[in-house]
DRENDO-1510 file (C-alpha; in Angstrom, 1 decimal, always signed):
<recs>
REC; n; res; u; v; w
REC; 1; MET; +93.8; -182.1; +41.5 .
REC; 2; SER; +93.2; -183.8; +44.9 .
REC; 3; ARG; +94.8; -187.0; +43.4 .
REC; 4; LEU; +97.7; -185.0; +42.2 .
REC; 5; VAL; +98.2; -183.3; +45.6 .
REC; 6; ARG; +98.0; -186.7; +47.3 .
REC; 7; ASN; +100.5; -188.2; +44.8 .
REC; 8; ILE; +103.0; -185.4; +45.3 .
REC; 9; MET; +102.7; -185.5; +49.1 .
REC; 10; SER; +103.2; -189.3; +49.0 .
REC; 11; ASN; +106.3; -188.8; +46.9 .
REC; 12; ALA; +107.5; -186.1; +49.3 .
REC; 13; PHE; +107.1; -188.5; +52.2 .
REC; 14; GLY; +109.0; -191.2; +50.5 .
REC; 15; GLY; +111.7; -189.0; +48.9 .
REC; 16; VAL; +112.5; -186.8; +51.8 .
REC; 17; TRP; +112.7; -189.7; +54.3 .
REC; 18; SER; +115.0; -191.7; +51.9 .
REC; 19; ALA; +117.2; -188.6; +51.4 .
REC; 20; ILE; +117.5; -188.0; +55.1 .
REC; 21; LEU; +118.5; -191.6; +55.7 .
REC; 22; ALA; +121.0; -191.4; +52.9 .
REC; 23; LEU; +122.6; -188.3; +54.3 .
REC; 24; VAL; +122.8; -189.8; +57.8 .
REC; 25; ALA; +124.5; -192.9; +56.4 .
REC; 26; ILE; +127.2; -190.9; +54.6 .
REC; 27; PRO; +129.4; -189.8; +57.6 .
REC; 28; ILE; +128.9; -193.1; +59.3 .
REC; 29; GLN; +130.0; -195.1; +56.3 .
REC; 30; ILE; +133.0; -192.8; +55.7 .
REC; 31; HIS; +134.1; -193.0; +59.4 .
REC; 32; ILE; +133.8; -196.8; +59.6 .
REC; 33; LEU; +135.0; -197.7; +56.1 .
REC; 34; GLY; +137.4; -194.9; +55.3 .
REC; 35; ALA; +137.4; -192.8; +52.1 .
REC; 36; GLU; +138.8; -195.6; +49.9 .
REC; 37; ALA; +136.2; -198.3; +50.8 .
REC; 38; TYR; +133.5; -195.6; +50.6 .
REC; 39; GLY; +134.8; -195.0; +47.0 .
REC; 40; LEU; +134.2; -198.7; +46.4 .
REC; 41; VAL; +130.6; -198.3; +47.5 .
REC; 42; GLY; +130.2; -195.4; +45.1 .
REC; 43; PHE; +131.7; -197.5; +42.3 .
REC; 44; ILE; +129.2; -200.2; +43.0 .
REC; 45; SER; +126.4; -197.7; +42.8 .
REC; 46; THR; +127.7; -196.4; +39.5 .
REC; 47; MET; +127.8; -199.9; +38.0 .
REC; 48; GLN; +124.2; -200.4; +39.0 .
REC; 49; VAL; +123.1; -197.2; +37.3 .
REC; 50; ILE; +125.1; -198.1; +34.2 .
REC; 51; LEU; +122.7; -201.0; +33.7 .
REC; 52; VAL; +120.0; -198.4; +32.8 .
REC; 53; ILE; +121.5; -198.8; +29.3 .
REC; 54; PHE; +119.6; -202.1; +29.2 .
REC; 55; ASP; +116.3; -201.0; +30.6 .
REC; 56; LEU; +114.8; -200.8; +27.0 .
REC; 57; GLY; +112.8; -197.8; +28.0 .
REC; 58; LEU; +110.2; -200.1; +29.5 .
REC; 59; PRO; +109.7; -198.5; +33.0 .
REC; 60; SER; +108.7; -195.1; +31.6 .
REC; 61; THR; +106.7; -196.7; +28.9 .
REC; 62; LEU; +104.8; -198.7; +31.4 .
REC; 63; ILE; +103.9; -195.6; +33.4 .
REC; 64; ARG; +102.6; -193.7; +30.4 .
REC; 65; GLU; +100.7; -196.7; +28.9 .
REC; 66; ILE; +99.1; -197.8; +32.1 .
REC; 67; ALA; +98.0; -194.2; +32.9 .
REC; 68; ARG; +96.4; -194.0; +29.5 .
REC; 69; ASP; +94.8; -197.4; +29.6 .
REC; 70; THR; +91.5; -196.7; +31.3 .
REC; 71; ASP; +89.4; -199.6; +29.8 .
REC; 72; ASP; +89.7; -203.2; +31.0 .
REC; 73; ARG; +93.5; -202.9; +31.3 .
REC; 74; THR; +94.1; -206.1; +29.2 .
REC; 75; PHE; +96.8; -204.3; +27.3 .
REC; 76; SER; +98.4; -203.1; +30.6 .
REC; 77; ARG; +98.5; -206.7; +31.9 .
REC; 78; ASN; +100.1; -208.0; +28.8 .
REC; 79; LEU; +102.7; -205.2; +28.8 .
REC; 80; ILE; +103.6; -205.8; +32.5 .
REC; 81; GLN; +103.9; -209.5; +32.0 .
REC; 82; SER; +106.1; -209.1; +28.8 .
REC; 83; SER; +108.2; -206.4; +30.5 .
REC; 84; SER; +108.9; -208.4; +33.6 .
REC; 85; THR; +109.9; -211.5; +31.5 .
REC; 86; ILE; +112.4; -209.4; +29.5 .
REC; 87; TYR; +113.7; -207.8; +32.7 .
REC; 88; TRP; +114.4; -211.1; +34.4 .
REC; 89; ILE; +116.4; -212.3; +31.4 .
REC; 90; ILE; +118.4; -209.0; +31.5 .
REC; 91; ALA; +119.0; -209.4; +35.2 .
REC; 92; LEU; +120.4; -213.0; +34.7 .
REC; 93; ILE; +122.7; -211.9; +32.0 .
REC; 94; ALA; +124.0; -208.7; +33.8 .
REC; 95; GLY; +124.4; -210.5; +37.1 .
REC; 96; GLY; +126.4; -213.3; +35.4 .
REC; 97; SER; +128.6; -210.8; +33.6 .
REC; 98; PHE; +129.6; -209.0; +36.8 .
REC; 99; LEU; +130.3; -212.3; +38.5 .
REC; 100; LEU; +132.7; -213.4; +35.8 .
REC; 101; SER; +134.4; -210.0; +35.5 .
REC; 102; ALA; +134.8; -209.2; +39.2 .
REC; 103; GLU; +138.5; -210.2; +39.4 .
REC; 104; TRP; +139.4; -208.3; +36.3 .
REC; 105; ILE; +137.7; -205.1; +37.5 .
REC; 106; ALA; +139.4; -205.3; +40.9 .
REC; 107; VAL; +142.9; -205.9; +39.5 .
REC; 108; SER; +142.9; -204.0; +36.2 .
REC; 109; TRP; +140.5; -201.2; +36.6 .
REC; 110; LEU; +140.4; -199.9; +40.1 .
REC; 111; HIS; +143.4; -198.1; +41.7 .
REC; 112; VAL; +143.2; -199.8; +45.1 .
REC; 113; GLU; +145.8; -198.6; +47.6 .
REC; 114; THR; +144.9; -200.1; +51.0 .
REC; 115; ILE; +142.0; -202.5; +50.6 .
REC; 116; PRO; +143.0; -206.2; +50.0 .
REC; 117; VAL; +142.2; -207.2; +46.4 .
REC; 118; HIS; +140.3; -210.3; +47.5 .
REC; 119; VAL; +137.9; -208.1; +49.5 .
REC; 120; VAL; +137.2; -206.0; +46.4 .
REC; 121; VAL; +136.6; -209.1; +44.4 .
REC; 122; ASP; +134.2; -210.5; +47.0 .
REC; 123; ALA; +132.3; -207.2; +47.0 .
REC; 124; LEU; +131.9; -207.2; +43.3 .
REC; 125; ARG; +130.7; -210.8; +43.3 .
REC; 126; LEU; +128.1; -209.9; +45.8 .
REC; 127; LEU; +127.2; -207.0; +43.5 .
REC; 128; SER; +126.2; -209.5; +40.8 .
REC; 129; LEU; +123.6; -211.1; +43.1 .
REC; 130; TYR; +122.4; -207.6; +44.1 .
REC; 131; ILE; +121.8; -206.7; +40.5 .
REC; 132; LEU; +120.0; -209.9; +39.8 .
REC; 133; ILE; +117.5; -209.2; +42.7 .
REC; 134; SER; +117.1; -205.5; +42.4 .
REC; 135; TRP; +116.8; -205.0; +38.6 .
REC; 136; PRO; +113.2; -206.4; +38.2 .
REC; 137; LEU; +112.0; -204.0; +41.0 .
REC; 138; ASN; +112.0; -201.2; +38.3 .
REC; 139; ILE; +109.1; -202.9; +36.5 .
REC; 140; TYR; +106.9; -203.5; +39.5 .
REC; 141; GLY; +107.6; -200.0; +40.9 .
REC; 142; SER; +106.6; -198.5; +37.5 .
REC; 143; THR; +103.4; -200.5; +37.5 .
REC; 144; LEU; +102.4; -198.9; +40.8 .
REC; 145; VAL; +103.3; -195.5; +39.5 .
REC; 146; GLY; +101.2; -196.0; +36.3 .
REC; 147; LEU; +98.3; -197.1; +38.4 .
REC; 148; GLN; +98.9; -193.9; +40.5 .
REC; 149; HIS; +99.2; -195.8; +43.7 .
REC; 150; PHE; +101.9; -193.5; +45.0 .
REC; 151; GLU; +100.9; -193.9; +48.6 .
REC; 152; ILE; +101.7; -197.7; +48.5 .
REC; 153; LEU; +104.9; -197.2; +46.5 .
REC; 154; ASN; +106.2; -194.6; +48.9 .
REC; 155; ILE; +105.3; -196.6; +52.0 .
REC; 156; LEU; +107.4; -199.4; +50.5 .
REC; 157; LYS; +110.1; -197.0; +49.6 .
REC; 158; VAL; +110.3; -195.6; +53.1 .
REC; 159; ALA; +110.3; -199.1; +54.6 .
REC; 160; SER; +113.0; -200.3; +52.2 .
REC; 161; ALA; +115.2; -197.2; +52.8 .
REC; 162; THR; +114.8; -197.5; +56.6 .
REC; 163; PHE; +115.8; -201.2; +56.7 .
REC; 164; THR; +118.5; -200.7; +54.1 .
REC; 165; GLN; +120.3; -197.7; +55.8 .
REC; 166; ILE; +119.8; -198.6; +59.5 .
REC; 167; GLY; +120.5; -202.3; +58.9 .
REC; 168; GLY; +123.5; -201.4; +56.8 .
REC; 169; ILE; +124.9; -199.2; +59.6 .
REC; 170; VAL; +124.4; -202.0; +62.1 .
REC; 171; MET; +126.2; -204.5; +59.8 .
REC; 172; LEU; +129.1; -202.1; +59.5 .
REC; 173; LEU; +129.3; -201.5; +63.2 .
REC; 174; LEU; +129.4; -205.2; +63.8 .
REC; 175; THR; +131.8; -206.2; +61.1 .
REC; 176; HIS; +133.6; -203.1; +59.7 .
REC; 177; ASP; +133.4; -204.9; +56.3 .
REC; 178; VAL; +132.0; -203.5; +53.1 .
REC; 179; ARG; +131.1; -207.0; +52.0 .
REC; 180; ALA; +128.6; -207.2; +54.9 .
REC; 181; LEU; +127.0; -204.0; +53.8 .
REC; 182; ILE; +126.4; -205.3; +50.3 .
REC; 183; LEU; +125.1; -208.7; +51.5 .
REC; 184; TRP; +122.6; -206.8; +53.6 .
REC; 185; LEU; +121.5; -204.9; +50.5 .
REC; 186; VAL; +120.9; -208.2; +48.7 .
REC; 187; VAL; +118.7; -209.5; +51.5 .
REC; 188; ILE; +116.6; -206.4; +51.8 .
REC; 189; ASN; +116.0; -206.2; +48.1 .
REC; 190; MET; +115.0; -209.8; +47.9 .
REC; 191; VAL; +112.3; -209.2; +50.6 .
REC; 192; PHE; +110.9; -206.0; +49.0 .
REC; 193; LEU; +110.9; -207.6; +45.5 .
REC; 194; VAL; +108.4; -210.1; +46.8 .
REC; 195; ILE; +106.3; -207.4; +48.5 .
REC; 196; HIS; +106.2; -205.3; +45.3 .
REC; 197; VAL; +105.0; -208.3; +43.3 .
REC; 198; VAL; +102.2; -209.0; +45.9 .
REC; 199; PHE; +101.0; -205.4; +45.6 .
REC; 200; CYS; +101.0; -205.5; +41.8 .
REC; 201; TYR; +98.8; -208.6; +41.9 .
REC; 202; ARG; +96.5; -206.9; +44.4 .
REC; 203; MET; +96.2; -203.6; +42.5 .
REC; 204; LEU; +95.7; -205.2; +39.1 .
REC; 205; PRO; +93.6; -208.4; +39.4 .
REC; 206; GLY; +94.1; -211.0; +36.7 .
REC; 207; LEU; +97.8; -210.0; +36.2 .
REC; 208; SER; +100.0; -212.9; +35.4 .
REC; 209; LEU; +103.8; -212.7; +35.9 .
REC; 210; LEU; +104.6; -216.1; +34.5 .
REC; 211; PRO; +107.4; -215.9; +31.8 .
REC; 212; ARG; +105.7; -214.8; +28.6 .
REC; 213; VAL; +106.3; -212.2; +25.9 .
REC; 214; SER; +103.4; -210.8; +23.9 .
REC; 215; TRP; +105.1; -209.6; +20.8 .
REC; 216; SER; +101.9; -207.8; +19.5 .
REC; 217; THR; +102.0; -205.8; +22.7 .
REC; 218; ILE; +105.7; -205.0; +22.4 .
REC; 219; LYS; +105.2; -204.1; +18.8 .
REC; 220; ARG; +102.7; -201.4; +19.8 .
REC; 221; VAL; +105.1; -199.6; +22.1 .
REC; 222; TRP; +108.5; -200.4; +20.9 .
REC; 223; LYS; +109.2; -197.1; +19.0 .
REC; 224; TYR; +108.3; -195.0; +22.1 .
REC; 225; ALA; +110.3; -197.4; +24.3 .
REC; 226; PHE; +113.3; -197.4; +22.0 .
REC; 227; ASP; +113.4; -193.6; +22.2 .
REC; 228; LEU; +113.3; -193.7; +26.0 .
REC; 229; ASN; +116.0; -196.4; +26.1 .
REC; 230; LEU; +118.2; -194.3; +23.9 .
REC; 231; ILE; +117.6; -191.3; +26.2 .
REC; 232; SER; +118.4; -193.4; +29.3 .
REC; 233; THR; +121.6; -194.7; +27.6 .
REC; 234; LEU; +122.7; -191.2; +26.8 .
REC; 235; ALA; +121.8; -190.1; +30.3 .
REC; 236; VAL; +124.0; -192.8; +31.8 .
REC; 237; VAL; +126.9; -191.6; +29.6 .
REC; 238; TYR; +126.4; -188.0; +30.7 .
REC; 239; VAL; +125.7; -188.7; +34.4 .
REC; 240; GLN; +128.1; -191.6; +35.1 .
REC; 241; THR; +131.1; -191.0; +32.9 .
REC; 242; ASP; +132.6; -188.6; +35.5 .
REC; 243; ARG; +132.8; -191.3; +38.2 .
REC; 244; ILE; +133.9; -193.9; +35.7 .
REC; 245; LEU; +136.8; -191.7; +34.6 .
REC; 246; ILE; +137.7; -190.8; +38.2 .
REC; 247; SER; +137.8; -194.6; +39.1 .
REC; 248; ALA; +140.0; -195.3; +36.1 .
REC; 249; LEU; +142.4; -192.2; +36.2 .
REC; 250; LEU; +142.6; -191.3; +39.9 .
REC; 251; PRO; +143.1; -193.1; +43.2 .
REC; 252; LEU; +140.0; -194.8; +44.7 .
REC; 253; ARG; +140.0; -192.5; +47.7 .
REC; 254; MET; +139.4; -189.6; +45.2 .
REC; 255; LEU; +136.3; -191.3; +44.1 .
REC; 256; GLY; +135.3; -191.5; +47.8 .
REC; 257; TYR; +135.6; -187.7; +48.0 .
REC; 258; TYR; +133.7; -187.1; +44.8 .
REC; 259; ASN; +131.0; -189.7; +45.8 .
REC; 260; ALA; +130.4; -187.9; +49.1 .
REC; 261; ALA; +130.1; -184.5; +47.3 .
REC; 262; TYR; +127.9; -186.0; +44.6 .
REC; 263; THR; +125.6; -187.9; +47.0 .
REC; 264; ILE; +125.0; -184.8; +49.1 .
REC; 265; SER; +124.4; -182.5; +46.1 .
REC; 266; ARG; +122.2; -185.1; +44.4 .
REC; 267; GLN; +119.7; -184.6; +47.2 .
REC; 268; ILE; +118.8; -181.3; +45.5 .
REC; 269; THR; +116.8; -183.3; +43.0 .
REC; 270; VAL; +114.8; -185.2; +45.5 .
REC; 271; VAL; +112.0; -182.7; +45.5 .
REC; 272; GLN; +112.2; -182.4; +41.7 .
REC; 273; GLU; +111.8; -186.2; +41.4 .
REC; 274; PHE; +108.8; -186.6; +43.6 .
REC; 275; ILE; +107.0; -183.7; +41.8 .
REC; 276; ASN; +108.0; -184.9; +38.4 .
REC; 277; SER; +107.0; -188.5; +39.0 .
REC; 278; ALA; +103.6; -187.4; +40.0 .
REC; 279; MET; +103.3; -185.0; +37.1 .
REC; 280; LEU; +104.2; -187.5; +34.4 .
REC; 281; PRO; +100.9; -189.4; +34.5 .
REC; 282; ALA; +99.1; -186.2; +35.3 .
REC; 283; LEU; +100.5; -184.4; +32.2 .
REC; 284; SER; +99.9; -187.5; +30.1 .
REC; 285; ALA; +96.2; -187.5; +31.1 .
REC; 286; LYS; +95.9; -183.8; +30.7 .
REC; 287; ALA; +97.5; -183.7; +27.2 .
REC; 288; GLU; +94.9; -186.2; +26.1 .
REC; 289; VAL; +91.9; -183.8; +26.9 .
REC; 290; ALA; +93.2; -180.2; +27.5 .
REC; 291; ASN; +93.7; -177.5; +24.9 .
REC; 292; LEU; +97.1; -175.9; +24.4 .
REC; 293; GLU; +96.4; -172.9; +26.6 .
REC; 294; THR; +95.3; -175.0; +29.5 .
REC; 295; LEU; +98.3; -177.3; +29.1 .
REC; 296; ARG; +100.7; -174.3; +28.9 .
REC; 297; GLU; +99.3; -172.7; +32.1 .
REC; 298; PHE; +99.4; -176.0; +33.9 .
REC; 299; TYR; +103.0; -176.6; +32.9 .
REC; 300; PHE; +104.4; -173.2; +33.8 .
REC; 301; ARG; +102.8; -173.3; +37.3 .
REC; 302; TYR; +104.4; -176.7; +37.8 .
REC; 303; ALA; +107.8; -175.5; +36.5 .
REC; 304; GLN; +107.7; -172.4; +38.7 .
REC; 305; ILE; +107.1; -174.5; +41.9 .
REC; 306; VAL; +109.9; -176.9; +41.0 .
REC; 307; VAL; +112.4; -174.1; +40.5 .
REC; 308; TYR; +111.3; -172.3; +43.7 .
REC; 309; VAL; +111.7; -175.4; +45.8 .
REC; 310; VAL; +114.9; -176.8; +44.2 .
REC; 311; ALA; +116.8; -173.5; +44.3 .
REC; 312; LEU; +116.8; -173.6; +48.2 .
REC; 313; PRO; +119.0; -176.6; +48.8 .
REC; 314; ALA; +121.1; -175.8; +45.7 .
REC; 315; PHE; +122.1; -172.4; +47.1 .
REC; 316; VAL; +122.8; -173.9; +50.5 .
REC; 317; PHE; +125.3; -176.2; +48.9 .
REC; 318; ILE; +126.8; -173.6; +46.5 .
REC; 319; PHE; +127.6; -171.1; +49.3 .
REC; 320; PHE; +128.0; -173.3; +52.4 .
REC; 321; GLY; +129.2; -176.6; +50.8 .
REC; 322; TYR; +132.6; -176.6; +52.5 .
REC; 323; ASP; +131.2; -176.1; +56.0 .
REC; 324; ILE; +128.5; -178.8; +55.4 .
REC; 325; LEU; +131.0; -181.3; +54.2 .
REC; 326; ARG; +133.4; -180.6; +57.1 .
REC; 327; LEU; +130.5; -180.9; +59.6 .
REC; 328; TRP; +128.9; -183.9; +58.0 .
REC; 329; THR; +131.9; -186.0; +57.0 .
REC; 330; THR; +135.6; -185.3; +57.8 .
REC; 331; GLN; +138.1; -182.5; +57.2 .
REC; 332; GLU; +139.8; -184.7; +54.7 .
REC; 333; VAL; +136.7; -185.1; +52.6 .
REC; 334; ALA; +135.8; -181.4; +52.9 .
REC; 335; ASP; +139.3; -180.4; +51.7 .
REC; 336; GLY; +139.1; -182.9; +48.8 .
REC; 337; GLY; +135.5; -182.4; +47.7 .
REC; 338; ALA; +134.2; -179.0; +48.7 .
REC; 339; MET; +134.7; -177.2; +45.4 .
REC; 340; ALA; +133.3; -180.2; +43.5 .
REC; 341; LEU; +130.2; -180.0; +45.7 .
REC; 342; THR; +129.7; -176.3; +44.9 .
REC; 343; LEU; +130.0; -176.9; +41.1 .
REC; 344; LEU; +127.8; -180.0; +41.3 .
REC; 345; ALA; +125.1; -178.1; +43.2 .
REC; 346; GLY; +125.0; -175.4; +40.4 .
REC; 347; GLY; +124.7; -178.1; +37.8 .
REC; 348; PHE; +121.9; -179.9; +39.7 .
REC; 349; LEU; +120.0; -176.6; +40.0 .
REC; 350; LEU; +120.1; -176.2; +36.3 .
REC; 351; ASN; +119.3; -179.9; +35.7 .
REC; 352; ALA; +116.3; -179.9; +38.0 .
REC; 353; SER; +114.9; -176.8; +36.3 .
REC; 354; ILE; +115.4; -178.2; +32.9 .
REC; 355; ALA; +113.9; -181.6; +33.8 .
REC; 356; THR; +110.4; -180.2; +33.8 .
REC; 357; ASN; +110.8; -179.9; +30.0 .
REC; 358; TYR; +111.9; -183.5; +29.8 .
REC; 359; THR; +108.8; -184.6; +31.8 .
REC; 360; LEU; +106.6; -182.5; +29.5 .
REC; 361; SER; +108.2; -184.1; +26.4 .
REC; 362; ILE; +107.8; -187.7; +27.6 .
REC; 363; ALA; +104.3; -187.1; +28.9 .
REC; 364; THR; +103.1; -185.7; +25.5 .
REC; 365; GLY; +104.9; -188.4; +23.4 .
REC; 366; HIS; +107.7; -186.0; +22.1 .
REC; 367; SER; +110.5; -188.2; +23.2 .
REC; 368; ARG; +112.5; -187.7; +20.0 .
REC; 369; ILE; +113.4; -184.2; +21.0 .
REC; 370; ALA; +115.5; -185.5; +24.0 .
REC; 371; VAL; +117.0; -188.1; +21.8 .
REC; 372; TRP; +118.4; -185.7; +19.2 .
REC; 373; VAL; +119.5; -183.1; +21.8 .
REC; 374; ASN; +121.4; -185.8; +23.7 .
REC; 375; LEU; +123.0; -187.2; +20.5 .
REC; 376; GLY; +124.2; -183.7; +19.6 .
REC; 377; ALA; +126.4; -183.5; +22.6 .
REC; 378; LEU; +127.7; -187.1; +22.6 .
REC; 379; LEU; +130.8; -186.7; +20.4 .
REC; 380; VAL; +132.2; -183.8; +22.3 .
REC; 381; TYR; +131.2; -184.4; +25.9 .
REC; 382; VAL; +133.3; -187.5; +26.7 .
REC; 383; PRO; +136.6; -186.1; +25.2 .
REC; 384; ILE; +136.1; -182.8; +27.0 .
REC; 385; LEU; +135.3; -184.5; +30.3 .
REC; 386; THR; +138.3; -186.8; +30.0 .
REC; 387; TYR; +140.5; -183.7; +29.5 .
REC; 388; LEU; +138.9; -182.0; +32.5 .
REC; 389; VAL; +139.3; -184.9; +34.8 .
REC; 390; SER; +142.9; -185.6; +33.7 .
REC; 391; ASN; +143.9; -181.9; +34.2 .
REC; 392; TYR; +141.6; -180.6; +36.9 .
REC; 393; SER; +140.8; -183.8; +38.9 .
REC; 394; LEU; +137.4; -183.7; +40.8 .
REC; 395; ASN; +136.7; -180.1; +40.0 .
REC; 396; GLY; +137.1; -180.8; +36.3 .
REC; 397; ALA; +134.5; -183.6; +36.6 .
REC; 398; ALA; +132.0; -181.3; +38.3 .
REC; 399; LEU; +132.7; -178.5; +35.8 .
REC; 400; GLY; +131.8; -180.9; +33.0 .
REC; 401; TRP; +128.4; -181.5; +34.6 .
REC; 402; VAL; +127.8; -177.7; +34.8 .
REC; 403; GLY; +128.7; -177.3; +31.1 .
REC; 404; LEU; +126.4; -180.1; +30.0 .
REC; 405; ASN; +123.4; -178.5; +31.7 .
REC; 406; ILE; +124.2; -175.1; +30.1 .
REC; 407; TYR; +124.1; -176.9; +26.8 .
REC; 408; TYR; +120.6; -178.3; +27.7 .
REC; 409; LEU; +119.4; -174.9; +28.7 .
REC; 410; PHE; +120.2; -173.3; +25.3 .
REC; 411; VAL; +119.3; -176.3; +23.1 .
REC; 412; PHE; +116.8; -178.7; +24.7 .
REC; 413; VAL; +114.6; -176.1; +26.4 .
REC; 414; PRO; +113.9; -173.9; +23.3 .
REC; 415; PHE; +113.1; -177.0; +21.2 .
REC; 416; THR; +110.7; -178.4; +23.8 .
REC; 417; GLN; +109.0; -175.1; +24.5 .
REC; 418; ARG; +108.5; -174.3; +20.8 .
REC; 419; ARG; +107.4; -177.8; +19.7 .
REC; 420; ILE; +105.0; -178.6; +22.5 .
REC; 421; LEU; +103.8; -175.4; +24.0 .
REC; 422; GLN; +104.4; -173.0; +21.1 .
REC; 423; SER; +106.4; -170.9; +23.6 .
REC; 424; ASN; +110.1; -169.9; +23.7 .
REC; 425; LEU; +113.2; -169.8; +26.0 .
REC; 426; VAL; +112.5; -166.3; +27.2 .
REC; 427; ALA; +109.1; -167.2; +28.5 .
REC; 428; TRP; +110.6; -170.2; +30.3 .
REC; 429; LEU; +113.5; -168.1; +31.7 .
REC; 430; ARG; +110.9; -165.8; +33.3 .
REC; 431; VAL; +110.1; -168.8; +35.5 .
REC; 432; LEU; +113.8; -169.6; +36.4 .
REC; 433; LEU; +115.6; -166.3; +36.7 .
REC; 434; PRO; +113.7; -164.6; +39.5 .
REC; 435; PHE; +114.4; -167.4; +41.9 .
REC; 436; VAL; +118.0; -167.7; +40.8 .
REC; 437; LEU; +118.6; -164.0; +41.2 .
REC; 438; ILE; +116.9; -163.8; +44.6 .
REC; 439; GLY; +118.6; -166.9; +45.8 .
REC; 440; GLY; +122.0; -165.7; +44.7 .
REC; 441; ILE; +121.6; -162.3; +46.4 .
REC; 442; ILE; +120.3; -163.7; +49.7 .
REC; 443; PHE; +122.7; -166.6; +50.1 .
REC; 444; GLY; +125.6; -164.5; +48.7 .
REC; 445; ALA; +125.0; -162.0; +51.4 .
REC; 446; GLY; +124.9; -164.7; +54.0 .
REC; 447; TRP; +128.2; -166.2; +52.8 .
REC; 448; TRP; +129.7; -162.7; +52.9 .
REC; 449; LEU; +128.6; -162.2; +56.5 .
REC; 450; LYS; +130.1; -165.6; +57.4 .
REC; 451; ASP; +133.5; -164.5; +56.1 .
REC; 452; ILE; +133.4; -161.2; +58.0 .
REC; 453; PHE; +132.7; -162.9; +61.4 .
REC; 454; LEU; +135.1; -165.8; +61.7 .
REC; 455; GLN; +133.5; -167.5; +64.6 .
REC; 456; GLU; +132.7; -171.2; +64.1 .
REC; 457; TRP; +128.9; -170.9; +64.6 .
REC; 458; VAL; +128.4; -167.9; +62.3 .
REC; 459; TRP; +128.1; -169.9; +59.1 .
REC; 460; LEU; +125.3; -171.9; +60.5 .
REC; 461; LEU; +123.4; -168.8; +61.6 .
REC; 462; SER; +124.0; -167.1; +58.3 .
REC; 463; CYS; +122.8; -170.2; +56.4 .
REC; 464; LEU; +119.6; -170.5; +58.5 .
REC; 465; CYS; +118.7; -166.8; +58.1 .
REC; 466; SER; +119.3; -167.1; +54.3 .
REC; 467; ILE; +117.0; -170.1; +54.1 .
REC; 468; ILE; +114.2; -168.3; +56.0 .
REC; 469; LEU; +114.5; -165.1; +53.9 .
REC; 470; TYR; +114.6; -167.0; +50.6 .
REC; 471; ILE; +111.4; -169.0; +51.5 .
REC; 472; LEU; +109.5; -165.8; +52.3 .
REC; 473; VAL; +110.7; -163.8; +49.4 .
REC; 474; GLY; +110.4; -166.7; +46.9 .
REC; 475; PHE; +106.9; -167.5; +48.0 .
REC; 476; PHE; +105.7; -164.0; +46.9 .
REC; 477; LEU; +107.3; -164.5; +43.5 .
REC; 478; LEU; +105.0; -167.4; +42.8 .
REC; 479; ASP; +101.7; -166.7; +40.9 .
REC; 480; ALA; +98.6; -166.1; +43.0 .
REC; 481; PHE; +97.1; -169.5; +42.2 .
REC; 482; SER; +100.1; -171.4; +43.3 .
REC; 483; ARG; +100.4; -169.3; +46.5 .
REC; 484; GLU; +96.7; -170.1; +47.3 .
REC; 485; ARG; +97.2; -173.8; +46.6 .
REC; 486; ILE; +100.3; -173.9; +48.9 .
REC; 487; LEU; +98.4; -172.1; +51.7 .
REC; 488; LYS; +95.5; -174.6; +51.4 .
REC; 489; LEU; +97.9; -177.6; +51.0 .
REC; 490; PRO; +97.7; -178.9; +54.6 .
REC; 491; ARG; +93.9; -178.9; +54.6 .
REC; 492; ASN; +93.7; -180.4; +51.1 .
REC; 493; VAL; +96.2; -183.2; +52.0 .
REC; 494; LEU; +94.2; -184.2; +55.1 .
REC; 495; SER; +90.9; -184.2; +53.1 .
REC; 496; SER; +92.4; -186.2; +50.2 .
REC; 497; ILE; +94.1; -188.9; +52.3 .
REC; 498; SER; +92.1; -192.2; +52.1 .
REC; 499; PHE; +93.6; -195.0; +54.0 .
REC; 500; ASN; +91.0; -197.3; +52.5 .
REC; 501; ARG; +93.1; -197.3; +49.3 .
REC; 502; LEU; +95.6; -199.4; +51.1 .
</recs>
């Protein structure tokens, strides 16, 4: 438990700091670059995420297999070496493909209105180098997670995010050029790639990263990895299709509005991610030794805490999204993206809650559930989303995200609960609904008071009061064990920190 607490707090340190820097960078980038160039930054981020299609499921497979390999770790070393070799080959192919297609994307795909085409082409060519450098980082980061060295990984994450965002802002202030920002990303990722490799060597003596593929090792994990790759591919389709359609069907500035709303609402999942990443190896280890009742009790406490924490920022964005966008970015962005932000926040609340089921299924080796559930929505999601974006613009794209997560709620959750925990949707909803109802009532009342008093500062006061009230009421909705652990958390964290591990 002390290791789990330390891992979660390490992830909190890295995740929250990175989220803060990302949020600080948004208004600065928009003010310096404008909505259209910021849309180009968002498109570049989308292209990077799309490459997850080619990750072959290896990062998550590495985490699970390294966490389970408690002997001499010979298998882990072979798996890391083979995975890194495969990833470098993919990076070379993907980077070369983007380099060759940069001009076609700039001219035939994007609807550029004010940015010179040659600037867009140069930015996309720099993207090819960024992909080549950053792609293998997934393998080395997953190695540190599998070894449960979260403190090292998050120190690197914090340092990388700090240099990336602050240095990127300085580059923009000096040049006002999106190409300078991307070039800075290339340099920073190159430095931290080397640092990650050094730490992997140090934490796993005897590891060799010379090009070599052990086919016997790959054969042992390929079925599990294939399932995870298929899940990742479908996730890219579901998560990135909205921005791909916006970039193809709407002006690039509209992608800028949507990217601002998406990036802000995406921070809802920061807490979910640092808890889930720590829980994946913990659940994998517990599933090996614990009985069903112990596993069920452990999971429901974990799911309850995730919902309690994630609902707070979600309701802030749902009810006060327009005011936040207006304060944080510009009036133009707020007018264009506020409703999309509200819808996206609702979708991310559902998604973060449901993601605990995904972590459970991956940790226990039931990856095929997520595969079949995602395949079930594939044939209808893209046509429906295309219709929504074509007819309802940004709000239609966000509405598609909400609908997808409603589908997961009524299909994926029941399958997971019944197959793994021998439970059901009703038992799981008992975890979700109390916090959703309390959050809706408290923040809804705050939003209503804001509309009664029209002074500029009232929305901020209403939002702060709603936050405090939700934290207090929600805390007493947690089970007694979780409340006790939270109250003891500061002392436990201090007693569990060991800087000698560094």
